[in-house]
C-alpha positions in Angstrom: -2.7 -18.7 23.8 0.3 -16.8 24.6 3.8 -17.0 23.4 4.9 -19.8 26.2 2.2 -21.9 25.2 2.3 -21.4 21.4 6.4 -22.4 21.9 5.7 -25.5 23.8 2.7 -26.7 21.3 5.0 -25.9 18.5 8.1 -28.0 20.5 5.8 -31.0 20.8 4.1 -30.9 17.3 8.3 -31.4 15.6 8.7 -34.1 18.0 5.3 -35.5 16.7 6.1 -35.0 13.4 9.9 -36.2 13.7 8.5 -39.6 15.0 5.6 -40.2 12.4 6.2 -37.5 9.6 3.5 -39.4 7.2 1.2 -39.2 9.9 1.5 -35.5 10.6 1.1 -34.3 7.0 -2.2 -36.1 6.8 -3.2 -34.4 10.2 -2.4 -30.9 8.7 -3.7 -31.9 5.6 -7.4 -32.7 7.6 -6.8 -29.5 9.2 -6.5 -27.5 6.0 -9.5 -29.3 4.8 -11.6 -28.5 7.6 -10.8 -24.9 7.4 -11.8 -24.9 3.9 -15.0 -26.8 4.6 -15.9 -24.2 7.1 -15.2 -21.3 4.7 -17.1 -23.1 1.8 -19.6 -24.1 4.5 -20.5 -20.7 5.5 -20.9 -19.3 2.2 -23.2 -22.6 1.1 -25.6 -22.0 4.4 -26.2 -18.2 3.4 -27.4 -19.4 0.1 -29.2 -22.1 1.1 -30.8 -20.0 3.6 -31.7 -17.0 0.9 -32.8 -19.7 -1.9 -35.3 -21.6 0.7 -36.9 -17.7 1.5 -37.0 -16.6 -2.0 -38.6 -19.7 -3.2 -40.9 -20.4 -0.4 -41.9 -16.8 -0.9 -42.4 -17.2 -4.5 -44.8 -20.1 -3.8 -46.8 -19.3 -1.1 -46.1 -15.9 0.0 -45.0 -14.7 3.3 -45.4 -16.7 6.6 -43.4 -16.9 9.7 -40.7 -19.2 8.6 -40.1 -17.9 5.4 -39.7 -14.2 7.5 -37.5 -15.9 9.6 -35.3 -17.4 7.2 -34.8 -14.5 5.3 -33.8 -12.4 8.3 -31.4 -14.9 9.3 -29.9 -15.2 5.7 -30.2 -11.4 5.5 -27.6 -11.1 8.9 -25.6 -13.7 7.2 -25.0 -11.7 3.9 -21.9 -9.2 5.8 -20.2 -12.1 6.8 -20.7 -14.0 3.5 -19.8 -11.1 1.8 -16.3 -10.9 4.0 -15.7 -14.3 3.1 -16.3 -14.4 -0.7 -14.3 -11.2 -1.0 -11.2 -12.8 0.6 -11.4 -16.1 -0.9 -11.5 -14.3 -4.2 -9.2 -11.2 -3.6 -5.7 -12.1 -5.2 -3.0 -12.0 -3.0 -0.5 -9.4 -3.7 1.9 -9.8 -6.6 5.7 -9.6 -5.5 7.8 -6.6 -5.8 10.4 -6.5 -8.4 12.1 -5.6 -11.5 10.8 -8.6 -14.6 13.8 -10.1 -15.7 13.3 -12.0 -19.4 15.1 -14.8 -20.9 16.8 -12.1 -23.5 18.2 -10.0 -21.1 19.8 -12.6 -18.9 20.1 -16.1 -21.3 22.5 -17.7 -18.8 20.5 -17.4 -15.9 17.6 -18.8 -17.7 19.5 -21.7 -18.9 20.5 -22.5 -15.8 17.0 -22.4 -14.4 15.9 -24.5 -17.4 18.6 -27.0 -16.2 17.7 -27.2 -12.6 13.8 -27.6 -13.8 14.8 -30.4 -15.8 16.4 -32.1 -13.0 13.8 -31.4 -10.4 10.9 -32.0 -12.8 9.0 -29.2 -11.6 6.3 -26.4 -12.6 7.6 -23.8 -15.1 8.5 -20.4 -13.4 6.4 -17.7 -15.0 8.3 -14.7 -13.9 11.9 -13.9 -12.9 11.9 -10.8 -10.6 15.4 -9.2 -9.2 14.6 -6.9 -6.2 16.6 -5.4 -3.4 16.7 -8.2 -0.6 19.3 -10.3 0.3 17.2 -13.1 -0.4 16.1 -15.7 -2.6 12.7 -17.0 -2.7 9.7 -18.5 -4.6 5.9 -17.9 -4.4 3.3 -19.7 -6.0 -0.2 -17.3 -6.2 -3.8 -18.6 -7.4 -5.2 -16.1 -9.8 -8.3 -15.8 -7.9 -7.9 -15.7 -4.0 -8.0 -19.2 -3.3 -8.9 -20.6 -6.6 -7.6 -20.2 -10.1 -4.5 -21.6 -12.0 -1.3 -20.9 -10.7 1.7 -18.4 -11.1 4.9 -18.9 -10.4 7.2 -16.2 -9.2 11.2 -16.5 -8.6 12.6 -13.8 -6.6 16.2 -12.7 -6.4 17.7 -10.1 -4.6 20.4 -8.1 -6.7 22.9 -7.9 -3.0 22.2 -11.7 -2.8 23.4 -12.4 -6.0 26.2 -10.2 -5.8 27.3 -12.0 -2.4 27.1 -15.3 -3.4 29.1 -17.6 -6.2 27.0 -19.1 -9.4 27.1 -22.5 -7.8 25.9 -21.1 -4.5 22.9 -19.2 -6.1 21.8 -22.4 -8.2 22.1 -24.2 -4.9 19.9 -21.5 -3.1 17.2 -21.3 -6.1 17.1 -24.9 -6.3 16.0 -25.2 -2.6 13.3 -22.8 -3.3 12.0 -24.2 -6.4 12.3 -27.6 -4.6 9.3 -26.5 -2.7 7.1 -26.6 -5.9 8.7 -29.5 -7.6 8.4 -32.3 -4.8 6.0 -34.4 -4.4 4.0 -32.5 -1.5 4.6 -29.5 -3.4 1.0 -28.1 -4.8 -0.7 -29.5 -1.8 1.5 -27.6 0.3 1.8 -24.5 -1.2 -2.2 -24.6 -1.0 -1.9 -25.2 2.7 0.4 -22.1 3.1 -2.1 -20.1 1.0 -5.1 -21.3 2.7 -3.4 -19.7 6.0 -2.7 -16.3 4.8 -6.3 -16.6 3.5 -7.2 -17.3 6.8 -5.6 -14.7 8.7 -6.3 -12.4 6.5 -10.4 -13.2 6.9 -10.1 -13.4 10.3 -8.5 -10.3 10.5 -11.6 -8.3 8.2 -14.2 -9.9 10.7 -12.4 -8.9 13.9 -12.4 -5.5 12.4 -15.6 -5.5 11.2 -18.4 -3.3 13.1 -21.0 -6.1 12.5 -22.4 -7.5 16.0 -24.7 -10.4 15.1 -24.5 -14.1 16.8 -23.2 -15.7 13.8 -20.7 -13.1 13.0 -19.3 -13.4 16.9 -19.5 -16.8 16.6 -17.1 -17.2 13.7 -14.9 -14.7 15.0 -14.5 -16.9 17.9 -14.3 -20.0 16.2 -11.3 -18.7 14.2 -9.7 -16.8 16.8 -9.6 -20.7 18.9 -8.8 -22.4 15.4 -5.9 -20.3 14.2 -3.1 -20.6 16.6 -3.6 -24.2 16.5 -3.4 -24.3 12.5 -0.7 -22.0 12.2 1.6 -23.8 14.8 0.9 -27.5 12.7 1.4 -25.3 9.2 4.5 -23.7 10.7 5.9 -27.6 11.9 5.3 -28.2 8.5 6.7 -25.7 6.8 10.0 -26.0 8.7 10.3 -29.8 7.8 9.7 -29.0 4.2 12.8 -26.5 4.7 14.9 -29.7 5.5 13.8 -31.3 2.2 14.2 -28.6 0.2 17.7 -28.2 1.2 18.4 -32.2 0.7 16.6 -31.7 -3.2 19.1 -28.7 -3.5 21.7 -30.8 -2.4 21.2 -33.3 -5.1 21.1 -30.5 -8.1 24.5 -28.6 -6.7 26.1 -30.8 -4.2 25.5 -30.9 -0.5 28.8 -29.3 0.4 27.7 -26.4 -2.2 24.6 -26.0 -0.2 25.9 -25.9 3.0 28.6 -23.0 1.9 25.5 -21.4 0.0 24.0 -21.4 3.8 26.8 -20.4 5.8 27.8 -17.8 3.4 24.3 -16.6 3.0 24.1 -16.4 7.1 27.3 -14.5 7.7 26.8 -12.1 5.1 23.4 -11.3 5.3 24.4 -10.2 8.8 27.2 -8.0 7.8 24.8 -6.6 5.1 21.7 -5.7 7.4 23.8 -4.1 9.7 27.5 -2.6 8.6 26.7 -1.9 5.0 23.7 -0.1 5.6 25.0 2.3 8.4 28.3 2.6 6.9 26.8 4.1 4.1 24.2 6.0 5.9 26.6 8.0 8.5 28.2 9.5 5.5 24.8 11.9 5.2 26.4 13.2 8.4 29.5 14.8 6.4 28.0 14.7 2.6 25.3 16.5 0.7 25.4 13.3 -1.2 26.8 9.8 -0.8 30.2 9.0 -1.9 29.0 5.9 -3.3 25.7 4.6 -4.1 24.8 1.3 -2.4 24.2 -1.1 -5.4 27.0 -0.1 -7.7 29.2 -0.6 -4.6 27.9 -3.7 -3.2 30.3 -6.5 -5.0 33.3 -4.3 -4.2 32.1 -3.6 -0.7 31.5 -7.6 0.0 34.8 -8.7 -1.3 36.8 -5.7 0.5 35.0 -6.8 3.7 35.5 -10.2 3.6 38.1 -10.6 6.4 35.7 -8.5 8.3 32.5 -10.9 8.0 33.7 -14.2 7.3 36.0 -14.6 10.9 35.6 -17.5 13.4 33.9 -15.4 16.1 30.8 -14.3 13.8 30.8 -18.2 12.6 31.0 -19.7 16.0 28.0 -16.9 17.1 25.9 -18.1 14.0 26.8 -21.8 14.3 25.2 -21.5 18.4 22.1 -19.8 17.4 18.9 -21.9 18.2 15.7 -22.1 15.8 12.8 -19.7 17.4 9.1 -20.1 16.8 9.0 -16.8 14.7 11.0 -17.5 11.7 10.1 -21.5 9.8 13.6 -21.9 8.7 15.7 -23.6 11.1 18.5 -22.2 12.7 22.1 -22.8 10.7 23.3 -25.9 12.3 20.8 -27.8 12.4 20.3 -27.2 8.4 24.4 -27.9 7.9 24.2 -31.0 10.2 20.8 -32.4 8.3 23.1 -32.5 5.2 25.8 -34.3 6.7 28.3 -31.3 6.1 30.4 -28.9 8.9 30.9 -25.5 8.9 33.4 -23.8 6.7 34.5 -19.7 6.3 33.3 -18.8 3.2 36.4 -17.9 0.9 36.5 -14.6 -0.9 34.8 -14.5 -4.3 36.8 -14.2 -7.2 33.6 -13.5 -9.5 30.0 -13.0 -7.9 26.7 -14.9 -9.4 25.5 -11.6 -10.6 28.1 -10.9 -12.9 28.2 -14.6 -14.2 24.6 -15.1 -14.8 23.2 -11.7 -15.2 26.2 -9.9 -17.1 25.8 -6.1 -18.1 22.3 -6.3 -17.0 23.6 -6.8 -13.5 25.3 -3.3 -13.8 22.3 -2.1 -15.4 20.0 -3.2 -12.5 22.1 -1.4 -9.8 21.8 1.6 -11.7 17.9 1.4 -11.4 17.9 0.6 -7.9 20.4 3.0 -7.0 18.4 5.8 -8.7 15.1 4.3 -6.8 16.8 4.4 -3.7 18.0 8.0 -4.0 14.7 9.3 -5.6 13.3 7.9 -2.2 15.9 8.8 0.4 17.2 12.1 -0.5 14.9 14.3 1.4 15.3 12.5 4.8 19.6 12.5 3.3 19.0 16.0 3.4 17.5 16.7 6.8 20.1 14.9 8.3 22.4 16.9 7.1 21.4 19.9 7.8 20.7 18.4 11.4 24.4 17.5 11.7 25.5 20.3 10.7 23.6 22.6 13.1 24.1 20.4 15.9 27.8 20.7 15.6 27.7 24.1 15.2 25.7 24.3 18.6 27.7 22.2 20.3 30.9 23.8 19.3 29.0 26.9 21.1 28.4 25.1 24.1 31.2 23.3 24.4 33.5 25.2 26.6 31.3 27.2 28.5 31.5 26.1 32.5 28.4 23.8 33.3 27.5 25.9 36.2 26.6 28.8 34.4 24.5 27.0 31.7 20.8 27.4 31.7 18.9 24.3 32.4 17.4 24.1 28.8 21.0 24.8 27.5 22.5 21.8 29.6 19.8 19.6 28.4 21.1 20.4 25.2 24.3 20.0 25.9 23.7 16.4 27.2 21.7 15.5 24.6 24.4 16.4 21.8 27.0 14.9 23.6 25.3 11.8 23.9 24.4 11.4 20.2 27.8 12.8 18.8 30.7 12.5 21.3 32.0 9.4 22.8 30.6 7.9 25.9 33.1 8.9 28.0 33.0 12.7 26.8 29.1 12.6 27.4 29.0 10.8 30.9 29.9 13.6 33.3 27.5 15.9 31.7 24.9 13.4 31.9 25.8 12.9 35.6 25.7 16.2 36.5 22.1 17.3 34.6 20.6 14.1 36.4 21.8 15.7 39.8 20.2 19.3 39.4 16.6 20.3 40.6 13.9 20.6 38.0 14.2 16.6 36.9 13.2 14.1 35.9 15.3 14.3 32.6 14.4 11.0 30.9 16.3 11.2 27.8 19.4 12.1 30.0 18.4 9.6 32.3 18.3 6.6 29.4 21.5 8.0 27.8 23.5 7.4 30.9 21.6 4.0 31.6 22.7 2.6 28.4 26.3 4.1 28.5 26.5 2.2 32.4 25.0 -0.9 30.9 27.6 -0.9 28.2 30.3 -0.3 30.8 28.9 -3.9 32.9 27.4 -1.4 35.4 24.2 -2.7 36.5 22.9 0.7 37.7 22.1 1.7 34.3 19.1 -0.1 34.7 17.9 1.9 37.7 18.2 4.9 34.8 16.6 3.0 32.1 13.5 2.6 34.8 13.5 6.3 35.2 13.5 6.8 31.3 10.7 4.5 30.8 8.6 6.1 34.2 8.9 9.5 32.6 8.1 9.2 29.0 6.3 6.6 27.1 8.0 7.3 23.8 11.1 5.7 25.6 9.7 2.7 27.1 10.2 -0.1 24.4 13.9 1.2 23.9 14.3 1.4 27.4 12.8 -2.0 28.0 15.0 -3.8 25.1 18.4 -2.1 26.5 17.6 -3.9 29.9 16.4 -7.4 28.8 19.5 -7.6 26.5 21.9 -6.5 29.1 20.5 -8.9 31.4 19.9 -12.0 29.0 23.6 -11.5 28.1 24.5 -12.5 31.0 22.4 -16.0 30.7 19.4 -15.0 32.8 16.3 -15.1 30.7 14.2 -15.4 33.5 15.7 -12.1 35.7 15.7 -10.4 32.2 11.7 -11.1 31.7 11.2 -10.3 35.6 12.6 -7.1 34.9 10.9 -6.0 32.1 7.5 -7.0 34.0 8.7 -5.2 37.0 9.0 -1.8 35.3 5.6 -2.4 32.9 3.9 -2.9 36.4 5.2 0.4 37.8 3.9 2.1 34.5 0.7 0.7 34.8 0.1 1.5 38.2 
């Protein structure tokens, strides 16, 4: 099943779910039960066959029936082992720094109130991590079975960027997935989807070529796209239910405000914040500011940069896709009966209120871990940029027609990387006119510059780059597709990509 077929199936199932939500939930539950029966049925089949062979061998000795049953059971053993291992292997524990009640009493007091209001299960672990997100995970102790452990993951950046009431709404939204009447059933379905996917991948990777093994792989391969589509739609519907539950706890207006702020600030955080931080490596051996210690200030000072009408308009126009179970911002806010409002600057972050001095301590911990992981790459980047600027200065004023082809390629590359498009463009064009090509990296750089100028000739240069350097293929396809799609021509964008790929395969 290709992406287009999956998109069509999800769209059809969303309509079915909207028209008859209860019937749809029952259908998903039945599909899950069928999958469960298949998994345990395969194990039961192996046990019965081997049990039959062993029992009859003990009483009647070896005969043709016992021999065939024993051989068939042995052929099934690798499949049974993989199934049993996957069903009993615990899922990965969420990452994060555990926080105790004594360390953050205000946070736990908020969680106690929320739990009492929603009447859900207890939260066993509160973890603070480095994500811009809040999430809850419920994991059984032994794969598909065993007592559940509930984890609440709170991103420190997320807490720096949200108000206390918005954090309360966001956590209540996640907790509602467990507290709802269908919470345990749906959590079981989602865990089963992860396990089935893992079983399918392991079976595909296994080199056994028995008929039963091959049949099971094909059955799961045919079943999984439909099961994923049904559970995807169920997950999306649950997001709306969770938003409504959080609205009852914190207020619908607060829930909507949390969604808007999270959407706008997350986009800026993942792009502008980190890119600004890493550009320091070009000029400094160490960062002037460490990321987690500076986040709260950075979010506040950049408020007029990310909380703008154009950014809100762009976020509001995004549509729900088939790769993320979360509905788009517009659908979620409108489902709450609210309108989008630009977030105001925070006077005090949720991290400061709920964590107190622990917030600063955690920021120091995360900064130290970040620097330990990044300092080697940071130093290498700093040395590279320093050498590149020295080389650029040495080549900058040399007449182009006196440079060797190697030096000319180096100059073109350095100008494309470290100077403005206007400064790099003439050198790239001069290089691409010289004999001895093609020069795929120069073609790629010039193609991107031309597309940024709105010049469609850039597509020709991207094609040259992709055809002559396979390492540039994905970047070239992405640049060309994005350019054509921004002109509201998805069909032409896909057609251009298909043509480039066909040329590469020829």
